[in-house]
N, C-alpha and C positions, 0 to 999 in steps of 0.2 A: 905377855904369858911366858915367855922362857923363864923369866924370874920365878915363877909358880912352879914350874914342872920336876925340880927334884924333890921338892916335899911332898908334891903332887903324887907321883912314882911312889915314893916311900910309903904313903898313905894309903896307894892302892894294893902296895905287896903284902902290907900289913892285913888289908882286908882279903885278900885271898889265903891268908894263914888262917884268919879270925871266922871268916865267912859271915860277915854281918850283912852284907848286902851281896847278893847273887850276879854272879856273872851276866847273866842275862838281862839282868835290871840294869848293869850297867851299860851293856850294848845298846838297850834301849834309849837310854839317854843319850850315849854317844851318837847314835843314828839321828836321834832328835837334833843335835847340834850341826851335825854334816848336812842335814837336810837344810836348816838355815842359813847355812855357809854356802852350800852348793858345791863342795869339793869331791869333784870324780874320782880321785884318787881314794880320796877316804871312805868314801861310800862303797867302793870296791873291796878295798880292805876289811873294815868293818861288817860287810855282808858275810865275806868270808869267817870272820869270827863268831858272829850270831848264828851261822849255820853249824858252825862248830858247838857252839852251846845248846844248840837244838832247838832254835827258834825258825819258824816255818816260813818259807818263801813270802806267803802273803803277810805274815807279821812284818818280815822287813821292809816287803812293797809298800806298806802300808805307814811304818814311820818314816821311810825315803820320799812319801810324797805329801807327808806332812798331815796325814790323817789321825783319827784319834779312835779308829775301830779295836785297835789291840791294848791300848791303855788301859792299864788294870788301875781300879780303883785307888787301891794304897799307893800305888806309884806316880798317881796324878799329878800332884803337887812337885815331884821330883822332876818329871819331863816337862812340866810347864816353867819349871826353874830353868831348865838345860837351854830351853828355847830363849827364854829371856836373855839367859847369860850370853849366848851366841846374839841375839839381836843387839844387845848392850857392847859386844865388841870386848867381852871380859870384865866389865865394869858394872855389876848388877848394883839395882837398888839395895841399899842396906836394908829395908822392910822386905825385900823378897827374901833374902837369904836369913833373916830372923823367924820368918816363916817356915824354913826349912827346917831351921832347928827346933821350934816350937813342935812340928809335925814328926819328925824321925829323931830328935836327941840329937846331942853336940858333936856325938862321934859319928854315927851315920850321916849326918849333915856335912861332915867335914870330908867323907868318904865321896858325897855327891859332887860335892864342890871339885873334889880331886878330878874325878870322872869326867866332869867338864872342861875344868882347866887344862888337862891332857888332851881332850878333843880339839880346842881352839888351838893349841900349840901345834898339834898335828895338820891342822888346816892351814896353818900360818906357813907350811910346807907344801902341803896336798895341793893348794890351789894353786900355784906358781908352776908345780912340777905337773900337774893336769893340762894346764895351760901350754906349757912346753911342751909335752909329750904331743899335745893336739896340733900345736906349730907344725912340728916336725913332720906330721904326717899330711902339712898341707892345709890344715883349717883350723888356722889362728882364732882363738876365743876374741870374740866382740869386746872391746874395751880394754883389751889387753896388750902389751908390748913386748918385744923382746929385753929391752932393758930392765922392765919389772920383774919377769921371770928369772933370767939370770942372776938380777941383783937380789931377789930374794934367798934365790937357792944358795948362791956362793956366800952372801951376806949372812944369812941364817948361821951358816956353818963358822963363820968366822967371829959372829956375835955370841956364838953359844959359849965359850970359855968364861967370857966378862959375865954372860949373864948366871952362870954356875957361881961365880965368885961372888958375885952378887947377891945371890940367893943365899949363900951360906953366912954373909954379912948380916943379912936380914934376920935369919933364923937365930946366928949368934945375938944379935941385940934384941931378939924377942918381937919382930914385927910380925904382925898377922899374916898369913900367906893369899890376902884377898885386898883389892882396892875396889871400893864402890862409887857408884858415880858421884859427881859433886852437884848436890841441889842448891 
């Protein structure tokens, strides 16, 4: 997931300038991803972002609960793709992404992909960070241990420059910014 972050960031910045996909739509997808992954830190952060974008408490709560009460029909396929992306740990079915291209067009599909890629990358830090914070308060997460928490936090920072270099090389040789599940 780190490998895809630099190009995803670039695409999301371009979207902010062009406004092809609203920030609320991006937040709804990112809330859907973080709901699947159960990242407390990311839920908190993206709740704040969603509130800034004008989303209601009820809408945010619905997305964080995995409910479909506030899914707009024109956004449904992207929200479902976001959940599938999270369920597949960032390696979706090729057909699922092709359905997004067909529904939204290539440029918007790339923005949708970038939004969910960034959320997965954030969850990779957010989940161990949340577990570590909870451990410091005397409430360790079930099925987590200090080695995982610190290893992911420290290791992630150490691996980041290598991931950035790798991402640059992938871009130079023209590799796509996505990998699919092997079927």
